All heavy atoms as an XYZ file, in Angstrom:
729
protein
N      -5.235    -28.897    -21.838
C      -5.476    -27.398    -21.820
C      -4.296    -26.753    -20.996
O      -4.000    -27.230    -19.893
C      -6.801    -27.120    -21.246
C      -7.027    -25.602    -20.842
S      -8.668    -25.152    -20.294
C      -8.868    -26.025    -18.781
N      -3.662    -25.784    -21.605
C      -2.579    -25.098    -20.938
C      -3.108    -23.917    -20.101
O      -3.844    -23.060    -20.643
C      -1.576    -24.543    -21.901
C      -0.351    -23.953    -21.257
C       0.578    -23.543    -22.204
C       1.801    -22.954    -21.451
N       2.844    -22.327    -22.169
N      -2.846    -23.920    -18.800
C      -3.221    -22.813    -17.943
C      -2.172    -21.796    -17.912
O      -0.933    -22.007    -17.751
C      -3.451    -23.394    -16.610
C      -3.818    -22.194    -15.645
C      -4.513    -24.406    -16.428
N      -2.536    -20.497    -18.145
C      -1.572    -19.416    -18.123
C      -1.941    -18.268    -17.193
O      -1.300    -17.340    -17.110
C      -1.400    -18.884    -19.528
O      -2.664    -18.427    -19.998
N      -3.038    -18.468    -16.483
C      -3.378    -17.512    -15.418
C      -4.206    -17.983    -14.322
O      -4.908    -18.931    -14.512
C      -4.180    -16.357    -16.130
N      -4.093    -17.328    -13.223
C      -4.887    -17.651    -12.064
C      -5.743    -16.381    -11.777
O      -5.152    -15.332    -11.502
C      -4.083    -17.958    -10.767
C      -3.179    -19.221    -11.030
C      -5.023    -18.174     -9.580
C      -2.161    -19.480    -10.027
N      -6.995    -16.505    -11.887
C      -7.857    -15.336    -11.667
C      -8.848    -15.733    -10.488
O      -9.497    -16.760    -10.518
C      -8.758    -15.077    -12.927
C      -9.634    -13.702    -12.630
C      -7.752    -14.688    -14.034
N      -8.904    -14.782     -9.538
C      -9.757    -15.118     -8.395
C     -10.300    -13.810     -7.701
O      -9.769    -12.675     -8.027
C      -9.073    -15.893     -7.322
C      -7.918    -15.080     -6.661
C      -8.204    -14.485     -5.395
C      -6.699    -14.961     -7.125
C      -7.231    -13.806     -4.719
C      -5.721    -14.235     -6.474
C      -6.084    -13.683     -5.268
O      -5.082    -12.901     -4.545
N     -11.291    -13.934     -6.964
C     -11.780    -12.867     -6.110
C     -11.935    -13.421     -4.717
O     -12.311    -14.581     -4.526
C     -13.200    -12.404     -6.637
O     -13.649    -11.421     -5.740
N     -11.570    -12.665     -3.717
C     -11.640    -13.183     -2.367
C     -12.185    -12.078     -1.395
O     -11.679    -10.979     -1.379
C     -10.183    -13.552     -1.921
O     -10.213    -14.010     -0.615
N     -13.166    -12.442     -0.609
C     -13.754    -11.492      0.253
C     -13.241    -11.741      1.681
O     -13.174    -10.867      2.470
C     -15.301    -11.654      0.374
C     -15.954    -11.099     -0.907
O     -15.544    -10.070     -1.352
N     -16.878    -11.798     -1.493
N     -12.788    -12.870      1.973
C     -12.397    -13.238      3.322
C     -10.914    -13.668      3.355
O     -10.350    -13.910      4.435
C     -13.203    -14.409      3.954
O     -13.158    -15.556      3.091
C     -14.620    -13.939      4.128
N     -10.281    -13.899      2.182
C      -8.859    -14.259      2.197
C      -8.466    -15.755      1.957
O      -7.462    -16.101      1.582
N      -9.532    -16.630      2.140
C      -9.337    -18.069      1.918
C      -9.024    -18.384      0.469
O      -8.158    -19.209      0.102
C     -10.482    -18.848      2.507
C     -10.594    -18.791      3.921
C     -11.525    -17.954      4.602
C      -9.687    -19.482      4.831
C     -11.614    -17.887      6.017
C      -9.739    -19.388      6.194
C     -10.756    -18.574      6.740
N      -9.760    -17.806     -0.478
C      -9.540    -18.069     -1.841
C      -8.227    -17.471     -2.282
O      -7.525    -18.057     -3.079
C     -10.719    -17.387     -2.749
O     -11.899    -17.870     -2.326
C     -10.515    -17.704     -4.162
N      -7.718    -16.364     -1.653
C      -6.471    -15.828     -1.956
C      -5.452    -16.892     -1.501
O      -4.369    -16.951     -2.186
C      -6.308    -14.521     -1.265
N      -5.616    -17.574     -0.427
C      -4.703    -18.567      0.066
C      -4.615    -19.623     -0.935
O      -3.487    -20.171     -1.322
C      -5.144    -19.131      1.372
C      -4.938    -18.163      2.570
C      -5.275    -18.793      3.818
O      -6.489    -18.954      4.133
N      -4.343    -19.128      4.686
N      -5.726    -20.109     -1.524
C      -5.645    -21.165     -2.546
C      -4.980    -20.626     -3.795
O      -4.198    -21.450     -4.403
C      -7.106    -21.653     -2.975
C      -7.617    -22.731     -2.226
C      -8.791    -22.757     -1.412
C      -6.927    -23.980     -2.150
C      -9.288    -23.757     -0.749
C      -7.350    -25.084     -1.406
C      -8.555    -25.026     -0.753
O      -9.024    -26.033     -0.049
N      -5.170    -19.422     -4.208
C      -4.421    -18.878     -5.358
C      -3.053    -18.832     -5.182
O      -2.224    -19.163     -6.040
C      -5.052    -17.445     -5.708
N      -2.593    -18.486     -3.960
C      -1.195    -18.415     -3.657
C      -0.561    -19.837     -3.657
O       0.514    -20.026     -4.287
C      -0.968    -17.785     -2.254
O      -1.479    -16.462     -2.221
C       0.515    -17.724     -1.880
N      -1.222    -20.807     -3.161
C      -0.768    -22.227     -3.180
C      -0.651    -22.747     -4.591
O       0.320    -23.325     -4.987
C      -1.691    -23.080     -2.264
C      -1.594    -22.974     -0.838
C      -2.773    -23.824     -0.185
C      -0.284    -23.412     -0.322
N      -1.688    -22.400     -5.370
C      -1.715    -22.821     -6.758
C      -0.566    -22.204     -7.477
O       0.067    -22.795     -8.363
C      -3.067    -22.513     -7.342
C      -3.373    -23.073     -8.805
C      -3.270    -24.526     -8.732
C      -4.754    -22.559     -9.226
N      -0.330    -20.862     -7.182
C       0.745    -20.158     -7.898
C       2.057    -20.861     -7.599
O       2.859    -21.040     -8.487
C       0.746    -18.725     -7.404
O       1.957    -18.034     -7.887
N       2.296    -21.158     -6.423
C       3.639    -21.866     -5.951
C       3.725    -23.238     -6.598
O       4.746    -23.589     -7.066
C       3.661    -22.017     -4.490
C       3.876    -20.679     -3.783
N       4.869    -19.853     -3.977
C       3.139    -20.095     -2.746
C       4.790    -18.715     -3.238
N       3.667    -18.927     -2.436
N       2.615    -23.990     -6.759
C       2.702    -25.307     -7.257
C       2.796    -25.325     -8.818
O       3.284    -26.198     -9.414
C       1.626    -26.155     -6.804
C       1.622    -26.372     -5.282
C       0.630    -27.268     -4.719
O      -0.027    -28.020     -5.513
N       0.316    -27.251     -3.471
N       2.314    -24.266     -9.498
C       2.345    -24.244    -10.963
C       3.473    -23.385    -11.543
O       3.646    -23.421    -12.700
C       0.984    -23.713    -11.429
O       0.757    -22.437    -10.992
C      -0.212    -24.620    -11.066
N       4.058    -22.487    -10.727
C       5.088    -21.660    -11.161
C       4.543    -20.390    -11.879
O       5.263    -19.668    -12.514
N       3.184    -20.140    -11.896
C       2.591    -19.004    -12.400
C       2.903    -17.783    -11.496
O       2.654    -17.885    -10.326
C       1.091    -19.218    -12.585
C       0.753    -20.180    -13.713
C      -0.838    -20.447    -13.753
C       1.183    -19.657    -15.115
N       3.184    -16.577    -11.956
C       3.352    -15.395    -11.175
C       1.983    -15.044    -10.568
O       0.933    -15.224    -11.154
C       3.797    -14.313    -12.114
C       4.468    -15.016    -13.228
C       3.732    -16.226    -13.414
N       1.876    -14.528     -9.382
C       0.663    -14.102     -8.674
C       0.788    -12.559     -8.508
O       1.753    -12.084     -7.963
C       0.517    -14.788     -7.406
C      -0.793    -14.538     -6.641
C      -1.966    -15.049     -7.424
C      -0.757    -15.124     -5.297
N      -0.221    -11.820     -8.914
C      -0.171    -10.386     -8.810
C      -1.440     -9.974     -7.938
O      -2.519    -10.548     -8.206
C      -0.275     -9.705    -10.103
C       0.801     -9.999    -11.052
C       0.760    -10.999    -11.973
C       2.095     -9.352    -10.855
C       1.769    -11.295    -12.790
C       3.152     -9.672    -11.734
C       2.927    -10.668    -12.674
N      -1.373     -8.985     -7.049
C      -2.453     -8.491     -6.347
C      -2.596     -7.048     -6.829
O      -1.719     -6.225     -6.808
C      -2.150     -8.509     -4.848
C      -3.211     -7.743     -4.112
C      -4.433     -8.373     -3.840
C      -2.890     -6.467     -3.546
C      -5.404     -7.662     -3.083
C      -3.854     -5.823     -2.923
C      -5.129     -6.366     -2.584
O      -6.131     -5.622     -1.865
N      -3.791     -6.773     -7.232
C      -4.133     -5.387     -7.733
C      -5.242     -4.905     -6.771
O      -6.337     -5.348     -6.810
C      -4.593     -5.449     -9.226
C      -3.592     -5.891    -10.175
C      -4.172     -5.971    -11.568
C      -2.376     -5.040    -10.165
N      -4.859     -3.801     -6.050
C      -5.862     -3.214     -5.126
C      -6.770     -2.293     -5.974
O      -6.252     -1.428     -6.701
C      -5.057     -2.349     -4.173
C      -5.936     -1.867     -3.062
C      -5.016     -1.141     -1.950
N      -5.703     -0.701     -0.945
C      -5.217     -0.023      0.045
N      -4.039      0.424     -0.008
N      -5.920      0.348      1.101
N      -8.029     -2.462     -5.801
C      -8.982     -1.749     -6.718
C      -9.515     -0.528     -5.901
O      -8.866      0.558     -6.056
N     -10.548     -0.673     -5.227
C     -11.121      0.500     -4.511
C     -12.226      0.037     -3.642
O     -12.533     -1.165     -3.528
N     -12.860      0.978     -3.061
C     -13.986      0.709     -2.079
C     -15.007      1.964     -2.311
O     -14.636      3.089     -2.225
C     -13.475      0.610     -0.649
C     -14.660      0.401      0.283
C     -15.233     -0.817      0.327
C     -15.111      1.420      1.128
C     -16.320     -0.992      1.191
C     -16.202      1.188      1.897
C     -16.771      0.027      2.017
O     -17.863     -0.199      2.822
N     -16.257      1.532     -2.469
C     -17.306      2.503     -2.610
C     -18.484      2.154     -1.576
O     -19.166      1.196     -1.861
C     -17.802      2.543     -4.019
O     -18.901      3.317     -4.065
N     -18.591      2.961     -0.508
C     -19.609      2.621      0.419
C     -21.034      2.566     -0.157
O     -21.845      1.719      0.237
C     -19.548      3.775      1.486
C     -18.173      4.345      1.246
C     -17.815      4.049     -0.201
N     -21.231      3.362     -1.146
C     -22.555      3.412     -1.807
C     -22.946      2.100     -2.599
O     -24.048      1.794     -2.781
C     -22.689      4.627     -2.777
N     -21.862      1.362     -2.985
C     -22.084      0.118     -3.719
C     -22.190     -1.126     -2.840
O     -22.470     -2.230     -3.330
C     -20.955     -0.090     -4.752
C     -20.932      0.933     -5.775
C     -19.796      0.695     -6.777
N     -19.644      1.767     -7.723
C     -18.754      1.824     -8.641
N     -17.832      0.813     -8.670
N     -18.655      2.817     -9.501
N     -21.933     -1.041     -1.551
C     -21.901     -2.182     -0.594
C     -23.272     -2.553     -0.364
O     -24.131     -1.658      0.107
C     -21.133     -1.836      0.548
C     -21.110     -3.089      1.512
C     -19.632     -1.624      0.217
N     -23.715     -3.769     -0.431
C     -25.119     -4.243     -0.201
C     -25.118     -5.435      0.783
O     -24.069     -6.100      0.925
C     -25.786     -4.595     -1.506
C     -25.832     -3.523     -2.518
C     -26.984     -2.654     -2.200
N     -27.146     -1.671     -3.286
C     -26.801     -0.324     -3.147
N     -26.357      0.096     -2.060
N     -27.029      0.546     -4.137
N     -26.201     -5.687      1.245
C     -26.493     -6.978      2.055
C     -25.634     -7.199      3.216
O     -25.376     -6.254      3.942
N     -25.137     -8.359      3.318
C     -24.326     -8.799      4.489
C     -23.070     -8.013      4.515
O     -22.507     -7.756      5.551
C     -24.104    -10.319      4.462
C     -23.301    -10.808      3.307
C     -23.150    -12.328      3.394
C     -22.437    -12.736      2.121
N     -22.284    -14.207      2.045
N     -22.503     -7.608      3.314
C     -21.250     -6.900      3.273
C     -21.419     -5.480      3.965
O     -20.482     -5.010      4.565
C     -20.715     -6.764      1.886
C     -20.422     -8.173      1.324
C     -21.152     -8.640      0.277
C     -19.376     -8.928      1.811
C     -20.897     -9.950     -0.282
C     -19.113    -10.204      1.310
C     -19.916    -10.677      0.296
O     -19.631    -11.979     -0.250
N     -22.503     -4.881      3.758
C     -22.754     -3.639      4.377
C     -22.784     -3.704      5.870
O     -22.237     -2.941      6.632
C     -24.186     -3.085      3.879
C     -24.362     -1.583      4.224
C     -25.567     -1.070      3.513
C     -25.634      0.456      3.749
N     -26.240      1.203      2.736
N     -23.362     -4.822      6.433
C     -23.374     -5.017      7.801
C     -22.049     -5.288      8.351
O     -21.614     -4.775      9.360
C     -24.341     -6.261      8.137
C     -24.512     -6.460      9.669
S     -25.663     -7.734     10.011
C     -24.917     -9.197      9.284
N     -21.242     -6.134      7.600
C     -19.895     -6.448      7.996
C     -19.003     -5.198      7.994
O     -18.196     -5.016      8.993
C     -19.298     -7.553      7.049
C     -19.990     -8.800      7.286
S     -19.210    -10.267      6.382
C     -18.601     -9.550      4.872
N     -19.193     -4.337      7.058
C     -18.381     -3.153      7.013
C     -18.791     -2.183      8.098
O     -17.905     -1.485      8.661
C     -18.502     -2.435      5.643
C     -17.962     -3.300      4.500
S     -16.263     -3.841      4.716
C     -15.366     -2.372      4.479
N     -19.978     -2.151      8.486
C     -20.417     -1.368      9.656
C     -19.830     -1.813     10.934
O     -19.271     -0.993     11.753
C     -21.948     -1.331      9.747
N     -19.630     -3.096     11.095
C     -19.018     -3.577     12.318
C     -17.444     -3.302     12.250
O     -16.886     -2.939     13.259
C     -19.169     -5.188     12.397
C     -20.550     -5.585     12.745
S     -20.853     -7.296     13.101
C     -20.605     -7.965     11.525
N     -16.895     -3.402     11.046
C     -15.527     -3.137     10.838
C     -15.242     -1.589     11.181
O     -14.247     -1.221     11.885
C     -14.982     -3.471      9.512
C     -13.578     -3.197      9.303
S     -12.478     -4.138     10.480
C     -12.535     -5.685      9.659
N     -16.122     -0.716     10.742
C     -15.977      0.696     11.046
C     -16.067      0.970     12.489
O     -15.292      1.756     13.062
C     -17.103      1.512     10.313
C     -16.823      1.799      8.833
C     -17.938      2.319      8.136
C     -18.482      3.600      8.694
N     -19.577      4.137      7.867
N     -16.963      0.240     13.212
C     -17.106      0.395     14.716
C     -15.766     -0.006     15.407
O     -15.293      0.632     16.249
C     -18.286     -0.367     15.195
N     -15.271     -1.058     14.910
C     -13.949     -1.536     15.525
C     -12.801     -0.577     15.224
O     -12.045     -0.164     16.162
C     -13.521     -2.992     14.908
C     -14.604     -3.989     15.522
C     -12.185     -3.329     15.355
C     -14.493     -5.298     14.798
N     -12.687     -0.100     14.007
C     -11.637      0.781     13.608
C     -11.696      2.136     14.265
O     -10.779      2.884     14.555
C     -11.535      0.914     12.111
C     -11.017     -0.288     11.320
C     -11.123     -0.036      9.887
C      -9.570     -0.580     11.694
N     -12.938      2.619     14.480
C     -13.170      3.994     15.108
C     -12.612      4.039     16.562
O     -12.342      5.080     17.025
C     -14.699      4.266     15.087
O     -15.369      3.438     15.974
N     -12.421      2.845     17.197
C     -11.842      2.815     18.505
C     -10.313      2.812     18.467
O      -9.684      2.937     19.591
C     -12.381      1.568     19.274
C     -13.902      1.686     19.487
C     -14.356      0.476     20.124
C     -15.848      0.533     20.173
N     -16.514     -0.661     20.727
N      -9.632      2.579     17.338
C      -8.233      2.537     17.255
C      -7.642      3.867     16.844
O      -8.296      4.729     16.265
C      -7.846      1.455     16.200
C      -8.338      0.091     16.567
C      -7.824     -0.907     15.665
C      -8.341     -2.320     16.124
N      -7.189     -3.193     16.294
N      -6.405      4.025     17.247
C      -5.724      5.320     17.122
C      -4.526      5.319     16.180
O      -3.964      6.375     15.739
C      -5.283      5.979     18.450
O      -4.403      5.047     19.019
C      -6.545      6.251     19.305
N      -4.094      4.191     15.768
C      -2.909      4.082     14.843
C      -3.261      4.563     13.487
O      -4.423      4.577     13.089
C      -2.364      2.668     14.779
C      -3.429      1.685     14.272
O      -4.323      1.296     14.947
O      -3.204      1.341     12.986
N      -2.294      5.011     12.769
C      -2.491      5.646     11.471
C      -3.030      4.692     10.426
O      -3.852      5.178      9.627
C      -1.076      6.197     10.983
O      -0.176      5.240     10.744
N      -2.644      3.467     10.443
C      -3.201      2.490      9.515
C      -4.662      2.337      9.691
O      -5.437      2.295      8.696
C      -2.467      1.167      9.606
C      -2.783      0.154      8.491
C      -1.956     -1.104      8.587
O      -1.313     -1.331      9.602
N      -1.983     -1.885      7.620
N      -5.150      2.186     10.903
C      -6.518      2.080     11.199
C      -7.304      3.267     10.820
O      -8.395      3.186     10.306
C      -6.752      1.764     12.690
O      -6.227      0.486     13.026
N      -6.711      4.500     11.023
C      -7.372      5.740     10.654
C      -7.479      5.800      9.207
O      -8.572      6.362      8.685
C      -6.522      6.939     11.197
C      -6.492      7.053     12.661
C      -7.709      7.852     13.123
N      -8.292      7.092     14.253
C      -9.472      7.114     14.527
N     -10.440      7.790     13.706
N      -9.949      6.451     15.518
N      -6.489      5.406      8.419
C      -6.547      5.501      6.939
C      -7.660      4.480      6.447
O      -8.440      4.862      5.486
C      -5.226      5.147      6.337
C      -4.129      6.134      6.478
C      -2.785      5.796      5.995
O      -2.771      4.884      5.084
O      -1.807      6.299      6.393
N      -7.734      3.381      7.076
C      -8.717      2.375      6.702
C     -10.142      2.844      6.925
O     -11.118      2.668      6.182
C      -8.468      1.058      7.330
N     -10.300      3.503      8.079
C     -11.620      4.046      8.443
C     -12.044      5.224      7.503
O     -13.152      5.195      7.033
C     -11.560      4.616      9.883
C     -12.841      5.161     10.385
C     -13.940      4.080     10.445
C     -12.664      5.635     11.818
N     -11.112      5.978      7.226
C     -11.402      7.049      6.220
C     -11.797      6.528      4.834
O     -12.735      7.064      4.198
C     -10.226      8.005      6.003
C     -10.437      9.179      5.045
C      -9.310     10.170      5.034
O      -8.526     10.257      6.012
O      -9.178     10.822      3.952
N     -11.098      5.458      4.380
C     -11.517      4.887      3.127
C     -12.941      4.186      3.248
O     -13.677      4.217      2.274
C     -10.482      3.765      2.751
N     -13.272      3.629      4.410
C     -14.531      3.020      4.493
C     -15.647      4.165      4.592
O     -16.781      3.906      4.115
C     -14.615      2.267      5.859
C     -13.852      0.958      5.702
S     -14.017      0.097      7.264
C     -13.049     -1.272      7.040
N     -15.352      5.307      5.175
C     -16.309      6.285      5.279
C     -16.529      7.097      3.922
O     -17.699      7.389      3.554
C     -16.058      7.240      6.376
C     -16.078      6.647      7.786
C     -15.627      7.448      8.907
O     -14.954      8.439      8.712
O     -16.002      7.201      9.999
N     -15.476      7.373      3.303
C     -15.490      8.256      2.119
C     -15.355      7.470      0.766
O     -15.697      7.960     -0.264
C     -14.362      9.236      2.112
C     -14.523     10.206      3.250
C     -13.386     11.239      3.271
N     -13.493     12.101      4.444
C     -12.648     13.052      4.731
N     -11.702     13.286      3.853
N     -12.820     13.812      5.748
N     -14.918      6.216      0.887
C     -14.623      5.536     -0.297
C     -13.157      5.862     -0.781
O     -12.507      6.753     -0.275
N     -12.627      4.929     -1.668
C     -11.253      5.137     -2.086
C     -11.080      4.417     -3.444
O     -11.807      3.476     -3.674
C     -10.281      4.556     -1.100
N     -10.171      4.972     -4.256
C      -9.929      4.454     -5.553
C      -8.411      4.392     -5.544
O      -7.721      5.343     -5.682
C     -10.474      5.371     -6.590
C     -10.271      4.824     -8.020
O      -9.577      3.800     -8.165
O     -10.756      5.381     -8.997
N      -7.881      3.178     -5.662
C      -6.463      2.913     -5.780
C      -6.010      2.390     -7.137
O      -4.840      2.018     -7.382
C      -5.974      1.861     -4.675
C      -6.263      2.404     -3.303
C      -5.419      3.242     -2.644
C      -7.192      2.009     -2.447
N      -5.920      3.426     -1.337
C      -7.037      2.721     -1.221
C      -8.257      1.109     -2.518
C      -7.842      2.541     -0.128
C      -9.184      0.882     -1.327
C      -8.846      1.698     -0.223
N      -6.894      2.447     -8.109
C      -6.639      2.040     -9.411
C      -5.715      2.949    -10.187
O      -6.011      4.188    -10.104
C      -7.994      1.823    -10.235
C      -7.617      1.423    -11.705
C      -8.872      0.754     -9.686
N      -4.686      2.488    -10.684
C      -3.773      3.254    -11.389
C      -2.886      2.489    -12.467
O      -2.663      1.245    -12.194
C      -2.810      3.971    -10.440
O      -1.823      3.059     -9.927
N      -2.539      3.116    -13.515
C      -1.799      2.498    -14.544
C      -0.466      1.794    -14.090
O      -0.094      0.777    -14.468
C      -1.567      3.359    -15.707
N       0.275      2.602    -13.201
C       1.522      1.999    -12.713
C       1.356      0.668    -12.006
O       2.299     -0.138    -12.020
C       2.086      3.098    -11.788
C       1.510      4.354    -12.265
C       0.169      3.992    -12.769
N       0.257      0.413    -11.440
C       0.030     -0.921    -10.708
C      -0.009     -2.067    -11.698
O       0.307     -3.171    -11.355
C      -1.298     -0.904     -9.960
C      -1.208     -0.061     -8.608
C      -2.370     -0.350     -7.777
O      -2.515     -1.409     -7.196
N      -3.366      0.615     -7.691
N      -0.298     -1.698    -12.985
C      -0.445     -2.720    -14.008
C       0.992     -3.184    -14.566
O       1.162     -4.109    -15.222
C      -1.216     -2.346    -15.217
C      -2.722     -2.334    -14.859
C      -3.445     -1.808    -16.038
C      -3.241     -3.686    -14.507
N       2.050     -2.359    -14.347
C       3.330     -2.518    -14.856
C       3.923     -4.006    -14.572
O       4.313     -4.586    -15.521
C       4.358     -1.492    -14.422
C       4.075     -0.111    -15.041
C       5.099      0.961    -14.584
O       6.184      0.546    -14.072
O       4.747      2.054    -14.735
N       3.884     -4.560    -13.323
C       4.350     -5.805    -13.189
C       3.577     -6.950    -14.000
O       4.204     -7.869    -14.504
C       4.202     -6.204    -11.681
C       4.102     -4.803    -11.076
C       3.425     -3.903    -12.054
N       2.342     -6.814    -14.127
C       1.495     -7.658    -14.850
C       1.856     -7.542    -16.398
O       2.057     -8.624    -17.071
C      -0.016     -7.396    -14.648
C      -0.790     -8.341    -15.591
C      -0.364     -7.502    -13.226
N       1.966     -6.348    -16.906
C       2.297     -6.161    -18.349
C       3.751     -6.599    -18.580
O       3.941     -7.278    -19.672
C       2.173     -4.704    -18.713
C       0.723     -4.101    -18.675
C       0.740     -2.671    -18.844
C      -0.075     -4.837    -19.624
N       4.627     -6.444    -17.666
C       5.908     -6.944    -17.870
C       6.005     -8.464    -17.999
O       6.744     -9.105    -18.805
C       6.902     -6.453    -16.770
C       7.287     -4.976    -16.862
O       7.123     -4.383    -17.892
N       7.533     -4.421    -15.717
N       5.211     -9.084    -17.147
C       5.070    -10.544    -17.160
C       4.465    -11.029    -18.497
O       4.859    -11.979    -19.122
C       4.278    -11.063    -15.950
C       4.032    -12.574    -15.969
C       4.918    -13.546    -15.753
C       2.801    -13.124    -16.361
N       4.353    -14.773    -15.881
C       3.003    -14.569    -16.238
C       1.517    -12.685    -16.757
C       2.035    -15.525    -16.506
C       0.543    -13.660    -16.932
C       0.790    -14.967    -16.897
N       3.371    -10.340    -18.884
C       2.703    -10.696    -20.156
C       3.560    -10.574    -21.343
O       3.631    -11.441    -22.224
C       1.469     -9.925    -20.328
C       0.198    -10.242    -19.489
C      -0.839     -9.139    -19.629
C      -0.358    -11.592    -19.963
N       4.276     -9.377    -21.484
C       4.975     -9.107    -22.643
C       6.456     -9.505    -22.578
O       7.114     -9.531    -23.615
C       4.784     -7.640    -23.059
C       3.455     -7.136    -23.062
C       3.036     -6.026    -22.379
C       2.284     -7.655    -23.647
N       1.675     -5.793    -22.568
C       1.193     -6.873    -23.374
C       2.051     -8.792    -24.405
C      -0.139     -7.124    -23.786
C       0.690     -8.999    -24.855
C      -0.359     -8.204    -24.548
N       6.911     -9.720    -21.350
C       8.360     -9.866    -21.148
C       8.757    -11.261    -21.303
O       9.791    -11.604    -21.677
């Protein structure tokens, strides 16, 4: 069987590390597509973890922490067609 893609989901980053290692060893391109965050959709342990993260970020003053806190409170959608360009170029190119 010929492998032509690495597809993964990572909540803590460890699976992403494996995907990166696999990408390097197989020569397959690795793309990261940032999706979004919806506070209303978060359930269970993730809701508790995000509440702790919000508490930590609320004490920070740097702009990156402020932006992350705003996304956690209001939600955010980073999905856009231009983000697909590198993937499409790889697929069709």
